[in-house]
Structure formats: C-alpha cells, structure tokens
N, CA, C and O atoms as a MOPAC input file, in Angstrom:
PM7 MOZYME 1SCF
protein

 N    151.38700 1    95.55700 1   137.47600 1
 C    149.97400 1    95.37600 1   137.32300 1
 C    149.56000 1    94.14400 1   137.74800 1
 O    150.12200 1    93.13200 1   137.33100 1
 N    148.53900 1    94.08800 1   138.61800 1
 C    148.00800 1    92.80200 1   139.23100 1
 C    146.71400 1    92.38700 1   138.51400 1
 O    146.16300 1    91.32800 1   138.81300 1
 N    146.30300 1    93.07100 1   137.72900 1
 C    144.97500 1    92.64000 1   137.16100 1
 C    145.18200 1    91.53100 1   136.34100 1
 O    146.28500 1    91.27300 1   135.86000 1
 N    144.04400 1    90.77200 1   136.13300 1
 C    144.07200 1    89.43300 1   135.37200 1
 C    143.95700 1    89.73800 1   134.00800 1
 O    143.19900 1    90.63000 1   133.62800 1
 N    144.58900 1    89.12800 1   133.29700 1
 C    144.59700 1    89.36000 1   131.63600 1
 C    143.58500 1    88.52200 1   131.08700 1
 O    143.53200 1    87.30000 1   131.22800 1
 N    142.69300 1    89.31800 1   130.38300 1
 C    141.58600 1    88.65900 1   129.67200 1
 C    142.03900 1    88.03400 1   128.61900 1
 O    141.83500 1    86.82700 1   128.49800 1
 N    142.79600 1    88.81900 1   127.58800 1
 C    143.18900 1    88.31300 1   126.42900 1
 C    144.44900 1    88.99000 1   125.88600 1
 O    144.78500 1    90.03200 1   126.44700 1
 N    145.15400 1    88.56000 1   124.91900 1
 C    146.18400 1    89.38300 1   124.36600 1
 C    145.83600 1    89.80300 1   122.83300 1
 O    145.47700 1    88.99400 1   121.97800 1
 N    146.00200 1    91.20500 1   122.62500 1
 C    145.65900 1    91.52100 1   121.27000 1
 C    146.92400 1    92.19300 1   120.83500 1
 O    147.42200 1    93.04200 1   121.57400 1
 N    147.50000 1    91.87200 1   119.65900 1
 C    148.48000 1    92.60900 1   119.03100 1
 C    149.56500 1    93.06400 1   120.08200 1
 O    149.97200 1    94.22100 1   120.19500 1
 N    149.97100 1    91.98200 1   120.83500 1
 C    151.18500 1    92.29200 1   121.89700 1
 C    150.64600 1    92.90300 1   123.14700 1
 O    151.34500 1    92.87000 1   124.16000 1
 N    149.31700 1    93.52700 1   123.17000 1
 C    148.85400 1    94.08900 1   124.21500 1
 C    148.04100 1    93.20700 1   125.22300 1
 O    147.38600 1    92.22300 1   124.87900 1
 N    148.14700 1    93.62600 1   126.38700 1
 C    147.31600 1    92.76900 1   127.34900 1
 C    146.14800 1    93.53400 1   127.60200 1
 O    146.30300 1    94.72600 1   127.86400 1
 N    144.88200 1    93.00000 1   127.56400 1
 C    143.87100 1    93.42000 1   127.87900 1
 C    143.09000 1    92.95300 1   129.02200 1
 O    142.91600 1    91.73900 1   129.12300 1
 N    142.61500 1    93.70700 1   129.86300 1
 C    141.90600 1    93.51000 1   131.05300 1
 C    140.28200 1    93.93500 1   131.05700 1
 O    139.92300 1    94.91500 1   130.40400 1
 N    139.56000 1    93.33700 1   131.64100 1
 C    138.21000 1    93.77900 1   131.67900 1
 C    137.85400 1    94.42300 1   132.97200 1
 O    138.20500 1    93.72000 1   133.91900 1
 N    137.33900 1    95.40100 1   133.27800 1
 C    137.06400 1    96.08200 1   134.66900 1
 C    135.38200 1    96.23600 1   134.63200 1
 O    134.71000 1    96.54300 1   133.64700 1
 N    134.98400 1    95.98600 1   135.75100 1
 C    133.48200 1    96.23200 1   135.91300 1
 C    133.38000 1    97.64500 1   136.42500 1
 O    134.08000 1    98.14600 1   137.30500 1
 N    132.28700 1    98.28300 1   135.66300 1
 C    132.06200 1    99.61500 1   136.24500 1
 C    131.22700 1    99.65800 1   137.28600 1
 O    130.76400 1    98.59000 1   137.68500 1
 N    130.87100 1   100.86700 1   137.92600 1
 C    129.97200 1   101.20100 1   138.78800 1
 C    128.57600 1   100.84300 1   138.46000 1
 O    127.79700 1   100.19000 1   139.15500 1
 N    128.37200 1   101.38200 1   137.26300 1
 C    127.00800 1   101.32800 1   136.72500 1
 C    126.71800 1    99.63800 1   136.28500 1
 O    125.58800 1    99.20000 1   136.49900 1
 N    127.57300 1    98.89200 1   135.78700 1
 C    127.31800 1    97.48300 1   136.03000 1
 C    127.13100 1    96.71700 1   136.99900 1
 O    126.36900 1    95.75300 1   137.07900 1
 N    128.10100 1    97.30600 1   138.03600 1
 C    127.76500 1    96.61600 1   139.49400 1
 C    126.21000 1    96.94400 1   140.02600 1
 O    125.48000 1    96.12400 1   140.58300 1
 N    125.89500 1    98.26200 1   139.73900 1
 C    124.71900 1    98.82000 1   140.30200 1
 C    123.34700 1    97.95400 1   139.47900 1
 O    122.33300 1    97.62900 1   140.09700 1
 N    123.55800 1    97.66600 1   137.96700 1
 C    122.69600 1    97.08300 1   137.48900 1
 C    122.73000 1    95.55600 1   137.87200 1
 O    121.69300 1    94.90300 1   137.75200 1
 N    123.75600 1    95.03100 1   138.27700 1
 C    123.43100 1    93.68100 1   138.78600 1
 C    123.05700 1    93.66100 1   140.16900 1
 O    122.89700 1    92.57500 1   140.72600 1
 N    122.87800 1    94.89300 1   140.87200 1
 C    122.35400 1    94.81200 1   142.22900 1
 C    123.70500 1    94.32000 1   143.25500 1
 O    123.54100 1    93.73200 1   144.32500 1
 N    124.81700 1    94.62900 1   142.78200 1
 C    125.97400 1    94.33900 1   143.68400 1
 C    126.41100 1    95.47900 1   144.36600 1
 O    126.69800 1    96.43500 1   143.64500 1
 N    126.53200 1    95.61700 1   145.54500 1
 C    126.87900 1    96.77900 1   146.53200 1
 C    128.51800 1    96.79400 1   146.50300 1
 O    129.11300 1    95.73500 1   146.30700 1
 N    129.17600 1    97.92100 1   146.68700 1
 C    130.39900 1    98.27900 1   146.87700 1
 C    131.28500 1    98.41000 1   145.32900 1
 O    132.51000 1    98.35500 1   145.23000 1
 N    130.58000 1    98.54400 1   144.50800 1
 C    131.06900 1    98.44300 1   143.24600 1
 C    132.10500 1    99.71800 1   142.79900 1
 O    131.61600 1   100.61300 1   142.11000 1
 N    133.40100 1    99.78800 1   143.15700 1
 C    134.12800 1   100.70900 1   142.71400 1
 C    135.19300 1   100.47000 1   141.57100 1
 O    136.20800 1   101.16100 1   141.48200 1
 N    134.89700 1    99.47700 1   140.73500 1
 C    135.45100 1    99.03200 1   139.78400 1
 C    136.65900 1    98.18700 1   140.05300 1
 O    137.34300 1    97.76100 1   139.12200 1
 N    136.95500 1    97.91600 1   141.40800 1
 C    138.26000 1    96.99600 1   141.81800 1
 C    137.58000 1    95.80800 1   141.96600 1
 O    136.36700 1    95.75400 1   142.17000 1
 N    138.47200 1    94.63900 1   141.85100 1
 C    137.97200 1    93.45800 1   142.16800 1
 C    137.57400 1    93.17300 1   143.67400 1
 O    138.29200 1    93.59700 1   144.58000 1
 N    136.56500 1    92.54000 1   143.90100 1
 C    135.98500 1    92.28000 1   145.11000 1
 C    136.66200 1    91.19200 1   145.96500 1
 O    137.44600 1    90.39400 1   145.45200 1
 N    136.34300 1    91.16800 1   147.29700 1
 C    137.01000 1    90.12400 1   148.17900 1
 C    136.32700 1    88.86000 1   147.50100 1
 O    137.00500 1    87.93600 1   147.05300 1
 N    134.99500 1    88.88000 1   147.45800 1
 C    134.34600 1    87.63900 1   147.21400 1
 C    134.17100 1    87.44900 1   145.65900 1
 O    134.01900 1    88.39600 1   144.88700 1
 N    134.20700 1    86.15300 1   145.28900 1
 C    134.02000 1    85.90900 1   143.83300 1
 C    132.57100 1    86.49200 1   143.43600 1
 O    131.61200 1    86.58300 1   144.20200 1
 N    132.60900 1    86.82700 1   142.22700 1
 C    131.29600 1    87.59600 1   141.56500 1
 C    130.31900 1    86.41400 1   141.58900 1
 O    129.14200 1    86.75700 1   141.69400 1
 N    130.52200 1    85.26200 1   141.52400 1
 C    129.43700 1    84.15400 1   141.37100 1
 C    128.78000 1    84.04200 1   142.70700 1
 O    127.58900 1    83.74000 1   142.78800 1
 N    129.61000 1    84.30400 1   143.88500 1
 C    128.70200 1    84.24800 1   145.07400 1
 C    127.79300 1    85.37100 1   145.03400 1
 O    126.59300 1    85.16200 1   145.21400 1
 N    128.21300 1    86.50300 1   144.82500 1
 C    127.50500 1    87.69900 1   144.80900 1
 C    126.19100 1    87.69700 1   143.91100 1
 O    125.15200 1    88.28100 1   144.22000 1
 N    126.37200 1    87.02900 1   142.87300 1
 C    125.26700 1    86.97500 1   141.88200 1
 C    124.29500 1    86.00400 1   142.31600 1
 O    123.12600 1    86.15400 1   141.95900 1
 N    124.65400 1    84.94100 1   143.10400 1
 C    124.10300 1    83.95200 1   143.60500 1
 C    122.85200 1    84.55700 1   144.80100 1
 O    121.68500 1    84.22500 1   145.00900 1
 N    123.69600 1    85.51100 1   145.37300 1
 C    122.70400 1    85.98000 1   146.40600 1
 C    121.79800 1    86.92600 1   145.98500 1
 O    120.76900 1    87.02900 1   146.65300 1
 N    121.97300 1    87.76700 1   144.85900 1
 C    121.20700 1    88.73400 1   144.35300 1
 C    120.08200 1    88.25900 1   143.40500 1
 O    119.12300 1    88.98700 1   143.15200 1
 N    120.19300 1    87.28500 1   143.00000 1
 C    119.26800 1    86.72700 1   141.96700 1
 C    118.29600 1    85.70500 1   142.42000 1
 O    117.50300 1    85.10400 1   141.69500 1
 N    118.45800 1    85.56400 1   143.80300 1
 C    117.20100 1    84.74900 1   144.43300 1
 C    115.99900 1    85.56200 1   144.41100 1
 O    116.06600 1    86.66900 1   144.94700 1
 N    114.92200 1    85.19500 1   143.88400 1
 C    113.56500 1    85.84200 1   143.90800 1
 C    112.84000 1    85.50900 1   144.96100 1
 O    112.81100 1    84.36300 1   145.40800 1
 N    112.07500 1    86.66900 1   145.53200 1
 C    111.34800 1    86.51500 1   146.63100 1
 C    109.76400 1    86.21400 1   145.93000 1
 O    109.50500 1    86.74000 1   144.84800 1
 N    108.91300 1    85.48700 1   146.50500 1
 C    107.60600 1    85.30500 1   145.80900 1
 C    106.80000 1    86.62200 1   146.02000 1
 O    106.82800 1    87.35900 1   147.00500 1
 N    106.04300 1    86.75700 1   144.81900 1
 C    105.42100 1    88.29500 1   144.73900 1
 C    104.26900 1    88.23800 1   145.95300 1
 O    103.66800 1    87.22500 1   146.31000 1
 N    104.13000 1    89.48700 1   146.45400 1
 C    103.17700 1    89.67500 1   147.58500 1
 C    101.64400 1    89.78800 1   146.96200 1
 O    100.66100 1    89.62300 1   147.68400 1
 N    101.55900 1    90.04000 1   145.77100 1
 C    100.26400 1    90.16600 1   145.32700 1
 C    100.00100 1    89.92800 1   143.89200 1
 O    100.91700 1    90.31600 1   143.16800 1
 N     99.02100 1    89.41000 1   143.31000 1
 C     99.15500 1    89.00000 1   141.97900 1
 C     99.00300 1    90.31300 1   140.98600 1
 O     98.34400 1    91.28700 1   141.34900 1
 N     99.62600 1    90.26500 1   139.78200 1
 C     99.69700 1    91.51500 1   138.97500 1
 C     98.27900 1    91.50200 1   138.43400 1
 O     97.57300 1    90.52600 1   138.17900 1
 N     97.95500 1    93.10000 1   138.28500 1
 C     96.51100 1    93.36200 1   137.67700 1
 C     96.55900 1    92.92200 1   136.23900 1
 O     97.46200 1    93.16200 1   135.43800 1
 N     95.38700 1    92.19900 1   136.01800 1
 C     95.21300 1    91.95000 1   134.61900 1
 C     94.85100 1    93.15600 1   133.89700 1
 O     94.18300 1    94.11100 1   134.29600 1
 N     95.49900 1    92.92500 1   132.56600 1
 C     95.36400 1    94.19400 1   131.74700 1
 C     93.98800 1    94.07000 1   131.01300 1
 O     93.70800 1    92.97000 1   130.53600 1
 N     93.14200 1    95.06300 1   130.88900 1
 C     91.90300 1    94.97400 1   129.99300 1
 C     92.02000 1    94.75700 1   128.76400 1
 O     92.89900 1    95.34800 1   128.13600 1
 N     91.22700 1    93.92600 1   128.18800 1
 C     91.40200 1    93.81500 1   126.57600 1
 C     91.40900 1    95.06700 1   125.63600 1
 O     90.58800 1    95.97300 1   125.78500 1
 N     92.15100 1    95.07800 1   124.88400 1
 C     92.14700 1    96.36300 1   123.89700 1
 C     91.00300 1    96.29100 1   123.14900 1
 O     90.56000 1    95.28100 1   122.60200 1
 N     90.48600 1    97.51600 1   123.14200 1
 C     89.20000 1    97.99900 1   122.32200 1
 C     89.54800 1    97.71400 1   120.91200 1
 O     90.61400 1    98.04600 1   120.39400 1
 N     88.46800 1    97.00000 1   120.24700 1
 C     88.85000 1    96.72000 1   118.85100 1
 C     88.95800 1    98.16300 1   118.02000 1
 O     88.41000 1    99.22100 1   118.32900 1
 N     89.72800 1    97.92800 1   117.00300 1
 C     90.23400 1    99.22800 1   116.31100 1
 C     89.02300 1    99.37400 1   115.41800 1
 O     88.48700 1    98.40200 1   114.88500 1
 N     88.56700 1   100.75700 1   115.25700 1
 C     87.76000 1   101.05400 1   114.21700 1
 C     88.32800 1   101.07700 1   112.94600 1
 O     89.50100 1   101.43600 1   112.84600 1
 N     87.58500 1   100.69800 1   111.78600 1
 C     88.03600 1   100.60700 1   110.40800 1
 C     87.67500 1   101.85300 1   109.81000 1
 O     86.51900 1   102.27500 1   109.84200 1
 N     88.79900 1   102.56700 1   109.16400 1
 C     88.63900 1   103.70000 1   108.47700 1
 C     87.87400 1   103.46500 1   107.06600 1
 O     88.04400 1   102.45300 1   106.38700 1
 N     87.10000 1   104.42200 1   106.75100 1
 C     86.53900 1   104.37600 1   105.29200 1
 C     87.55700 1   104.93900 1   104.25900 1
 O     88.43900 1   105.73700 1   104.57700 1
 N     87.37900 1   104.48700 1   103.05700 1
 C     88.12300 1   105.02800 1   101.94300 1
 C     89.65200 1   104.85100 1   101.92700 1
 O     90.48200 1   105.66800 1   101.52900 1
 N     89.86800 1   103.58100 1   102.45700 1
 C     91.32800 1   103.30300 1   102.54700 1
 C     91.35700 1   102.06800 1   101.56000 1
 O     90.37500 1   101.46700 1   101.12500 1
 N     92.61800 1   101.83100 1   101.31300 1
 C     92.88400 1   100.51100 1   100.46600 1
 C     92.48600 1    99.23200 1   101.17000 1
 O     91.87500 1    98.32900 1   100.59700 1
 N     92.83900 1    99.19600 1   102.37000 1
 C     92.52400 1    97.94200 1   103.44500 1
 C     90.92200 1    97.93200 1   103.42500 1
 O     90.35000 1    96.84700 1   103.52400 1
 N     90.25600 1    99.00400 1   103.31100 1
 C     88.79200 1    99.08000 1   103.40900 1
 C     88.18900 1    98.24100 1   102.17800 1
 O     87.37600 1    97.31600 1   102.16000 1
 N     88.92800 1    98.94600 1   101.09300 1
 C     88.55200 1    98.33000 1    99.75000 1
 C     88.84500 1    96.97300 1    99.57300 1
 O     88.07500 1    96.21100 1    98.98900 1
 N     90.03800 1    96.59700 1   100.09800 1
 C     90.24800 1    95.14000 1    99.98600 1
 C     89.24600 1    94.17800 1   100.62300 1
 O     88.82100 1    93.17600 1   100.04600 1
 N     88.89700 1    94.56000 1   101.86900 1
 C     87.89900 1    93.78700 1   102.67200 1
 C     86.56600 1    93.77900 1   101.98300 1
 O     85.86400 1    92.76800 1   101.95000 1
 N     86.18100 1    95.07100 1   101.36100 1
 C     84.89300 1    95.06800 1   100.64500 1
 C     85.02800 1    94.07100 1    99.49300 1
 O     84.13400 1    93.24400 1    99.31100 1
 N     86.10000 1    94.11500 1    98.71600 1
 C     86.47700 1    93.11100 1    97.52700 1
 C     86.15700 1    91.59900 1    98.02500 1
 O     85.40600 1    90.86100 1    97.38700 1
 N     86.69200 1    91.27900 1    99.02400 1
 C     86.75900 1    90.07500 1    99.71400 1
 C     85.51800 1    89.56200 1   100.19800 1
 O     85.35600 1    88.34700 1   100.31900 1
 N     84.58700 1    90.42900 1   100.49900 1
 C     83.44600 1    90.12700 1   101.09000 1
 C     82.36800 1    89.83800 1   100.08000 1
 O     81.35800 1    89.29200 1   100.52300 1
 N     82.41500 1    90.11100 1    98.81500 1
 C     81.60400 1    89.78400 1    97.60700 1
 C     81.52500 1    88.35600 1    97.54500 1
 O     82.48000 1    87.63800 1    97.84200 1
 N     80.37700 1    87.91300 1    97.15600 1
 C     80.06400 1    86.40600 1    97.25000 1
 C     80.98700 1    85.77300 1    96.36200 1
 O     81.36300 1    84.62900 1    96.61400 1
 N     81.52000 1    86.57100 1    95.04400 1
 C     82.42600 1    85.77800 1    94.28700 1
 C     83.92600 1    86.00600 1    94.60500 1
 O     84.79900 1    85.43400 1    93.95300 1
 N     84.23800 1    86.95700 1    95.74400 1
 C     85.30900 1    87.11900 1    96.26500 1
 C     86.32300 1    88.11900 1    95.31700 1
 O     85.87600 1    89.07700 1    94.68700 1
 N     87.52100 1    87.79600 1    95.32300 1
 C     88.42200 1    88.71000 1    94.25400 1
 C     89.59500 1    87.85000 1    94.04800 1
 O     89.83100 1    86.92300 1    94.82300 1
 N     90.30400 1    88.10600 1    93.08600 1
 C     91.58400 1    87.48600 1    92.56400 1
 C     92.76700 1    88.44600 1    92.94600 1
 O     92.56500 1    89.65000 1    93.10500 1
 N     93.86700 1    87.94100 1    93.07200 1
 C     94.94400 1    88.85400 1    93.23500 1
 C     95.35800 1    89.94200 1    92.01600 1
 O     95.97900 1    90.98800 1    92.20700 1
 N     94.89000 1    89.47200 1    90.78200 1
 C     94.94600 1    90.52400 1    89.72600 1
 C     93.75100 1    91.56600 1    89.91600 1
 O     93.97900 1    92.74500 1    89.64900 1
 N     92.60200 1    91.21800 1    90.32500 1
 C     91.85500 1    92.35400 1    90.50200 1
 C     92.16300 1    93.15700 1    91.74500 1
 O     91.99000 1    94.37600 1    91.74000 1
 N     92.48600 1    92.70000 1    92.50600 1
 C     93.00900 1    93.52300 1    93.93200 1
 C     94.13900 1    94.39700 1    93.50700 1
 O     94.20200 1    95.54200 1    93.95400 1
 N     95.16400 1    93.88000 1    92.55900 1
 C     96.12100 1    94.87600 1    92.20300 1
 C     95.85000 1    95.88100 1    91.49400 1
 O     96.41800 1    96.95900 1    91.66700 1
 N     94.73600 1    95.63800 1    90.38200 1
 C     94.27100 1    96.77700 1    89.52500 1
 C     93.37900 1    97.70100 1    90.65800 1
 O     93.51200 1    98.91900 1    90.53600 1
 N     92.73800 1    97.35500 1    91.43700 1
 C     91.95300 1    98.29900 1    92.37000 1
 C     92.68300 1    99.29000 1    93.10000 1
 O     92.45200 1   100.49200 1    93.23200 1
 N     93.79100 1    98.43300 1    93.64100 1
 C     94.46600 1    99.27100 1    94.70300 1
 C     95.84600 1    99.81000 1    94.26000 1
 O     96.39100 1   100.76400 1    94.81600 1
 N     96.31900 1    99.19500 1    93.31800 1
 C     97.47800 1    99.86800 1    92.74700 1
 C     98.85500 1    99.21000 1    93.33900 1
 O     99.97300 1    99.60600 1    93.00800 1
 N     98.61700 1    98.18200 1    94.23100 1
 C     99.55100 1    97.48700 1    94.97900 1
 C    100.15000 1    96.42000 1    94.09000 1
 O     99.56800 1    96.02100 1    93.08100 1
 N    101.44400 1    95.92300 1    94.52900 1
 C    102.01000 1    94.75600 1    93.75600 1
 C    101.46900 1    93.63200 1    94.28400 1
 O    100.97600 1    93.63300 1    95.41200 1
 N    101.51400 1    92.53200 1    93.48900 1
 C    101.13500 1    91.18400 1    94.12700 1
 C    101.29200 1    90.66400 1    95.48800 1
 O    100.42800 1    90.18800 1    96.22500 1
 N    102.65300 1    90.85500 1    95.71000 1
 C    103.15700 1    90.39000 1    96.84400 1
 C    102.67300 1    91.20200 1    98.04900 1
 O    102.66400 1    90.67000 1    99.15900 1
 N    102.28300 1    92.42500 1    97.88700 1
 C    101.64200 1    93.33400 1    98.94100 1
 C    100.43500 1    92.91300 1    99.18400 1
 O    100.00900 1    92.84000 1   100.33700 1
 N     99.65100 1    92.54500 1    98.01700 1
 C     98.25200 1    92.03700 1    98.47100 1
 C     98.33200 1    90.78900 1    99.20100 1
 O     97.59400 1    90.75900 1   100.18600 1
 N     99.02600 1    89.75100 1    98.99100 1
 C     99.26300 1    88.55300 1    99.75200 1
 C     99.76000 1    88.94000 1   101.19200 1
 O     99.16900 1    88.50600 1   102.18000 1
 N    100.64200 1    89.60200 1   101.27600 1
 C    100.98700 1    90.21900 1   102.58500 1
 C    100.03900 1    90.76300 1   103.28600 1
 O     99.99100 1    90.54300 1   104.49600 1
 N     99.13700 1    91.54800 1   102.68300 1
 C     98.03800 1    92.20100 1   103.36800 1
 C     96.94800 1    91.27500 1   103.94700 1
 O     96.28800 1    91.41000 1   104.97700 1
 N     96.92900 1    90.13900 1   102.86400 1
 C     95.72500 1    89.39500 1   103.36600 1
 C     96.25800 1    88.42000 1   104.44900 1
 O     95.47200 1    87.91100 1   105.24700 1
 N     97.54400 1    88.16500 1   104.48200 1
 C     98.04200 1    87.29900 1   105.58600 1
 C     98.16300 1    87.91600 1   106.89700 1
 O     97.74900 1    87.43400 1   107.95200 1
 N     98.84900 1    89.17800 1   106.72000 1
 C     99.17400 1    89.67500 1   108.01400 1
 C     98.04600 1    90.66000 1   108.57300 1
 O     97.60400 1    90.59500 1   109.71900 1
 N     97.62800 1    91.61800 1   107.56600 1
 C     96.65300 1    92.62300 1   108.32100 1
 C     95.38600 1    91.97600 1   108.45200 1
 O     94.80200 1    92.14700 1   109.52200 1
 N     94.80900 1    91.22200 1   107.52500 1
 C     93.47200 1    90.62600 1   107.68100 1
 C     93.50900 1    89.34500 1   108.48200 1
 O     92.66100 1    89.15800 1   109.35400 1
 N     94.33500 1    88.56500 1   108.26000 1
 C     94.25800 1    87.14600 1   108.98700 1
 C     94.81900 1    87.43500 1   110.49000 1
 O     94.13000 1    87.10800 1   111.45600 1
 N     96.11000 1    88.06800 1   110.66200 1
 C     96.67300 1    87.90500 1   111.87700 1
 C     96.05400 1    89.08800 1   112.75300 1
 O     95.49600 1    88.87400 1   113.82900 1
 N     96.20100 1    90.33100 1   112.20300 1
 C     95.64900 1    91.62300 1   112.97100 1
 C     94.44400 1    91.62300 1   113.26200 1
 O     94.06100 1    91.78000 1   114.42100 1
 N     93.52100 1    91.41700 1   112.09800 1
 C     91.96900 1    91.64200 1   112.19600 1
 C     91.51900 1    90.19800 1   112.76000 1
 O     90.59800 1    90.20800 1   113.57700 1
 N     91.99600 1    89.14900 1   112.45400 1
 C     91.45600 1    88.10200 1   112.72800 1
 C     90.40900 1    87.50000 1   111.84000 1
 O     89.58300 1    86.68900 1   112.25800 1
 N     90.47500 1    87.95300 1   110.51000 1
 C     89.28300 1    87.68500 1   109.67900 1
 C     89.50000 1    86.28400 1   108.99000 1
 O     90.65900 1    86.00600 1   108.68200 1
 N     88.61900 1    85.48200 1   108.74800 1
 C     88.81400 1    84.05300 1   108.14900 1
 C     88.92600 1    84.32700 1   106.43100 1
 O     87.90400 1    84.45100 1   105.75600 1
 N     89.89700 1    84.38000 1   106.01100 1
 C     90.20700 1    84.54100 1   104.39600 1
 C     90.36600 1    83.15700 1   104.04500 1
 O     91.06100 1    82.35100 1   104.66400 1
 N     89.63100 1    82.91100 1   102.93700 1
 C     89.66200 1    81.53900 1   102.13900 1
 C     90.06500 1    81.63600 1   101.05900 1
 O     89.84200 1    82.71500 1   100.51000 1
 N     90.75600 1    80.67600 1   100.34800 1
 C     90.89800 1    80.73000 1    98.78300 1
 C     90.45100 1    79.47700 1    98.11100 1
 O     90.48200 1    78.41000 1    98.72400 1
 N     90.04800 1    79.55500 1    96.91500 1
 C     89.55300 1    78.29200 1    96.26800 1
 C     89.86800 1    78.60900 1    94.78100 1
 O     89.95700 1    79.78800 1    94.43900 1
 N     90.03600 1    77.63200 1    93.90900 1
 C     90.20600 1    77.88800 1    92.50200 1
 C     89.14300 1    77.23500 1    91.82300 1
 O     88.88000 1    76.03800 1    91.93200 1
 N     88.41500 1    78.23300 1    90.97100 1
 C     87.32700 1    77.97300 1    90.38300 1
 C     87.52200 1    78.32300 1    88.85000 1
 O     87.81700 1    79.48300 1    88.56100 1
 N     87.39000 1    77.49000 1    87.97900 1
 C     87.41900 1    77.74100 1    86.60400 1
 C     88.88700 1    78.21500 1    86.23500 1
 O     89.02800 1    79.04100 1    85.33300 1
 N     89.93200 1    77.73200 1    86.88500 1
 C     91.18300 1    78.30300 1    86.56500 1
 C     91.55200 1    79.63800 1    87.37100 1
 O     92.68500 1    80.09000 1    87.20600 1
 N     90.73600 1    80.24500 1    88.16300 1
 C     90.96200 1    81.44700 1    88.68300 1
 C     90.87100 1    81.41200 1    90.37800 1
 O     89.81800 1    81.20200 1    90.97900 1
 N     91.99400 1    81.62300 1    90.93700 1
 C     92.17100 1    81.46400 1    92.35300 1
 C     91.32600 1    82.72600 1    93.05900 1
 O     91.77800 1    83.87000 1    93.01400 1
 N     90.24500 1    82.45900 1    93.61700 1
 C     89.35100 1    83.80100 1    94.35700 1
 C     89.65100 1    83.55600 1    96.03600 1
 O     89.49000 1    82.48900 1    96.62900 1
 N     90.09000 1    84.73600 1    96.57300 1
 C     90.01500 1    84.94000 1    97.79400 1
 C     88.80600 1    85.69300 1    98.29300 1
 O     88.40200 1    86.73700 1    97.78000 1
 N     88.24400 1    85.07800 1    99.35300 1
 C     87.02300 1    85.80800 1   100.20900 1
 C     87.16900 1    85.53600 1   101.60800 1
 O     87.85100 1    84.66500 1   102.14700 1
 N     86.27200 1    86.59300 1   102.22700 1
 C     86.15100 1    86.54900 1   103.66200 1
 C     85.09800 1    85.83300 1   104.17500 1
 O     83.99300 1    86.34300 1   103.98700 1
 N     85.14000 1    84.61200 1   104.87500 1
 C     84.06900 1    83.90000 1   105.25600 1
 C     83.50900 1    84.46400 1   106.51400 1
 O     84.27100 1    85.01800 1   107.30700 1
 N     82.16000 1    84.36200 1   106.77300 1
 C     81.54000 1    84.96000 1   107.99000 1
 C     81.99800 1    83.97600 1   109.12800 1
 O     81.65400 1    84.17700 1   110.29300 1

C-alpha cells in the first residue's frame, strides 16, 4: 500500500482520502480520490484567489417595524413600564405570571435589544422601579 499513513490506531494504519465531493467543494478539478500530481497547497492557492466584484451588491431594504400585538404579556409589560411610576419586578411577576429572571430577560432582550426601547431603572424609597423613557 503506497498511501501515506495519517496515524496509527490500535495497531491499524489510518489513511485519509479526499472524496470527489470534497474536491468539488474546494473547486479542485480531477478529483478521483487519488493523490494528485501537484501538491494540494498549489491547487488551493490558485483556486482561492478572488477576482474583484463586477458590481456592488444591492443594498437590502430596511425591515419594516414589527406591529405590536395587543393582549400579550409583552404588551402588558410595556404598558406597565410606560406608567409614570414605572413598575417593579414583583409587580410585573404578579401581573404576568412570569418568574423574576424571565422579567429581567424580557426587559434586557425583547425590549432593549429587539425593540430598541430605552428602559431605565431607579431606586426610590427602597423600591427599584423600571420604566420606559421616551
């Protein structure tokens, strides 16, 4: 056997073989699974050279803002946070039935990151209140 041994495993010699699918994926012609005449690095170097694009890619239009559904827990959360006094985590937990960590995750993820709302918190009289600032 003339194949190059990749490694020995439990007394067996293991050899790697490039399949036709791998050669096609790399853009290398003549892939019959047998070692080629040229080293693979030369073939890769010639196939990975990029040509400059002929035209600029088309800009994707901005996504339309998502319409808020009524009567959802997220809508309830937003309504509570828009009140002048805001809402505490405990109040939101009681109103939505969520756990406290879910409320904090919704504020940080859905409201701040996805919807881009400016949610602030402040401690007043020993109570932390969260509110959406305009």
